[in-house]
Structure formats: structure tokens, C-alpha cells
C-alpha positions as CSV (number, residue, x, y, z in Angstrom):
1,V,0.0,0.0,0.0
2,C,1.3,3.4,-1.0
3,A,-0.5,6.6,-0.3
4,V,-0.1,10.2,-1.4
5,S,-1.6,12.8,0.8
6,A,-1.8,16.5,0.3
7,G,-3.8,19.5,1.3
8,V,-5.5,20.6,-2.0
9,D,-8.1,23.1,-2.8
10,A,-11.2,21.3,-4.1
11,A,-10.9,23.2,-7.4
12,N,-7.4,21.8,-8.0
13,V,-8.0,18.0,-7.4
14,E,-7.8,17.0,-11.0
15,Q,-4.7,19.0,-11.6
16,V,-3.0,17.4,-8.5
17,V,-4.0,13.9,-9.7
18,K,-2.3,14.6,-13.0
19,L,0.8,15.9,-11.2
20,V,0.9,12.8,-9.0
21,R,0.5,10.5,-12.0
22,A,3.4,12.3,-13.8
23,Q,5.6,12.0,-10.7
24,V,4.9,8.3,-10.4
25,K,5.7,7.8,-14.1
26,A,9.0,9.7,-13.6
27,L,9.9,7.5,-10.6
28,A,9.0,4.4,-12.6
29,Q,11.4,5.5,-15.3
30,G,14.1,5.9,-12.7
31,R,14.3,9.6,-13.0
32,F,15.5,10.3,-9.4
33,T,18.8,10.5,-7.7
34,Q,20.2,9.3,-4.3
35,E,19.9,13.0,-3.3
36,D,16.2,12.9,-4.1
37,L,15.8,10.0,-1.7
38,Q,17.5,11.7,1.3
39,P,14.3,13.5,2.5
40,V,12.4,10.2,2.2
41,Y,15.0,8.5,4.3
42,A,15.0,11.3,6.9
43,S,11.2,11.1,7.2
44,F,11.1,7.4,7.4
45,R,13.9,7.3,10.1
46,K,12.0,10.0,12.1
47,H,8.8,8.0,11.9
48,L,10.5,4.7,13.0
49,S,12.5,6.3,15.8
50,G,9.3,7.7,17.3
51,L,7.7,4.2,17.5
52,G,9.5,3.6,20.8
53,D,7.6,6.4,22.4
54,S,4.3,4.4,22.2
55,P,3.8,0.8,23.3
56,D,0.9,0.5,20.9
57,A,3.0,1.7,18.0
58,M,5.7,-0.9,18.9
59,I,3.2,-3.7,19.2
60,S,1.8,-2.7,15.8
61,F,5.2,-2.6,14.3
62,H,6.2,-6.0,15.5
63,L,2.8,-7.5,14.6
64,G,3.3,-6.1,11.1
65,Q,6.8,-7.6,11.0
66,V,5.5,-11.1,12.1
67,L,2.6,-11.0,9.6
68,G,5.0,-9.9,6.8
69,G,7.4,-12.8,7.6
70,R,10.1,-10.4,8.9
71,A,10.1,-10.7,12.7
72,D,13.8,-10.2,12.8
73,G,14.6,-6.9,14.3
74,T,14.0,-3.4,15.4
75,P,12.5,-0.4,13.6
76,M,16.1,0.9,12.9
77,A,17.1,-2.5,11.5
78,L,14.1,-2.1,9.1
79,F,15.3,1.4,8.2
80,E,18.8,0.0,7.4
81,R,17.3,-2.6,5.1
82,Y,15.2,0.0,3.3
83,K,18.3,2.2,2.7
84,R,19.9,-0.7,0.9
85,V,17.2,-1.0,-1.7
86,K,18.6,-0.4,-5.1
87,P,17.2,2.4,-7.3
88,E,16.2,-0.2,-10.0
89,K,13.9,-1.9,-7.4
90,I,12.3,1.4,-6.5
91,A,11.6,2.1,-10.2
92,A,10.2,-1.4,-10.7
93,L,7.9,-1.0,-7.8
94,M,6.7,2.4,-9.0
95,A,6.0,0.9,-12.4
96,R,3.5,-1.4,-10.8
97,M,1.7,1.4,-9.0
98,R,-1.9,1.9,-10.0
99,L,-4.3,4.7,-8.9
100,D,-7.0,3.1,-6.9
101,T,-8.8,5.8,-4.9
102,V,-8.9,9.5,-4.8
103,F,-10.4,10.7,-1.5
104,T,-11.2,14.3,-0.8
105,L,-12.6,16.1,2.2
106,A,-14.7,19.2,2.0
107,A,-16.2,21.5,4.5
108,K,-20.0,21.0,4.9
109,E,-20.6,24.6,3.6
110,A,-18.6,23.8,0.4
111,I,-21.0,20.9,-0.6
112,Q,-24.3,22.6,0.1
């Protein structure tokens, strides 16, 4: 499961969907650098390092690891595995991505 989330004005939803599709296509074609991945790694590391602050989050993490057949480590071990993924694998994964659902929220006043 991969999700893209953004705060978008309702009038711009179609334009944003087109932009997301273009970015997914660029990623699938391998048009990214290791430098492009640095903010992704930083965000993922921050998320994983915060799991230890919540027993519920740690339980969920370890349950997900067990269910995924990877009950072999800590959140930081997972982070290190992800950092070793080759760019070609990332591109291949992105090539398999398909848009499934576009979900928007609107204020009650905006839909009356």
C-alpha cells in the first residue's frame, strides 16, 4: 500500500491527480537520484525512531513484521534494510503502482 496525501483546494483536485501521475511515471522511469531519496530516508527514520515512544506503536510494528514474515529486528534494522534497496527496485515498484482511490474532504458549507 502506498498513499499520497496533500492539502489541496477542491478546485485543483484533477490537476493534482495529473501531477501525482506524472511523478509516479518519472519514478517508474528511474528519474530520481540518491539525493532525491534523502528527505524520504529522513522522514522514514524519524517515523521509525518515534515508535519507541508508544507501546501501541511498537506492538503494531512488531505485529506487522510477524505478519510480513520479517520478525527479525527493530525499527532501525528495518530502516537500514530499506536504505539498501537499489534504485532499480524502486523504479520497478513504482512501475507497478496503479491509482485506486482519490479521497477528498470538504467543509460542509462547500458541498451545500
